[in-house]
C-alpha positions in Angstrom: -40.0 24.3 61.0 -39.5 26.2 64.0 -42.0 28.5 65.7 -41.5 31.6 67.9 -41.4 29.5 71.0 -38.6 27.4 69.7 -40.5 24.2 69.1 -39.2 22.2 66.2 -41.5 20.0 64.0 -39.8 17.8 61.5 -41.5 15.9 58.5 -39.3 13.7 56.4 -40.3 11.9 53.2 -39.2 8.3 53.1 -37.6 7.9 49.6 -39.2 5.2 47.5 -42.4 5.5 49.4 -45.5 7.3 49.9 -44.8 7.7 53.7 -44.1 10.7 55.7 -42.4 10.5 58.9 -42.9 13.2 61.6 -41.2 14.0 64.9 -42.9 16.5 67.2 -40.9 19.0 69.4 -42.0 16.6 72.4 -40.0 13.6 70.7 -43.2 11.6 69.7 -43.1 10.1 66.1 -45.8 9.4 63.6 -46.0 8.1 60.2 -48.7 8.9 57.5 -49.3 9.1 53.9 -51.4 12.1 53.9 -49.8 15.6 54.7 -52.9 16.9 56.1 -53.1 14.1 58.6 -49.4 14.4 59.5 -49.6 18.2 60.3 -53.2 17.8 62.2 -51.4 15.0 64.3 -48.5 17.4 64.9 -50.5 20.5 65.7 -52.9 18.5 68.0 -49.9 18.1 70.6 -50.2 16.8 73.3 -53.3 14.6 72.1 -51.8 11.3 70.8 -48.2 12.2 71.5 -46.2 9.7 73.7 -42.5 10.3 73.6 -40.6 7.1 72.3 -39.3 4.9 75.1 -35.6 4.2 75.0 -34.3 0.7 75.2 -32.8 1.5 78.9 -36.2 2.7 80.0 -38.2 -0.3 78.6 -35.8 -2.8 80.2 -35.8 -1.0 83.6 -39.2 0.4 83.9 -41.6 -2.1 85.8 -44.6 -3.4 83.8 -47.9 -1.9 84.5 -49.6 -4.6 82.6 -52.5 -6.4 84.7 -51.7 -9.8 85.9 -53.6 -12.8 86.5 -53.6 -15.1 89.6 -50.3 -17.2 89.8 -48.1 -14.7 87.7 
């Protein structure tokens, strides 16, 4: 489904399950069994939407996790 602004929302049903897999126009992904929950998540953009991190980004990006003494 696309909107007048060109944003594309995609919801796929995972065959053999009751699970829906949604992809927002920003690249964030979400799974849910309830279609209402899925659309509420999509339309809440940007709340709760973090685009997936590629493997290249995750291996090169510095960690921002707190570190204790001696680490």
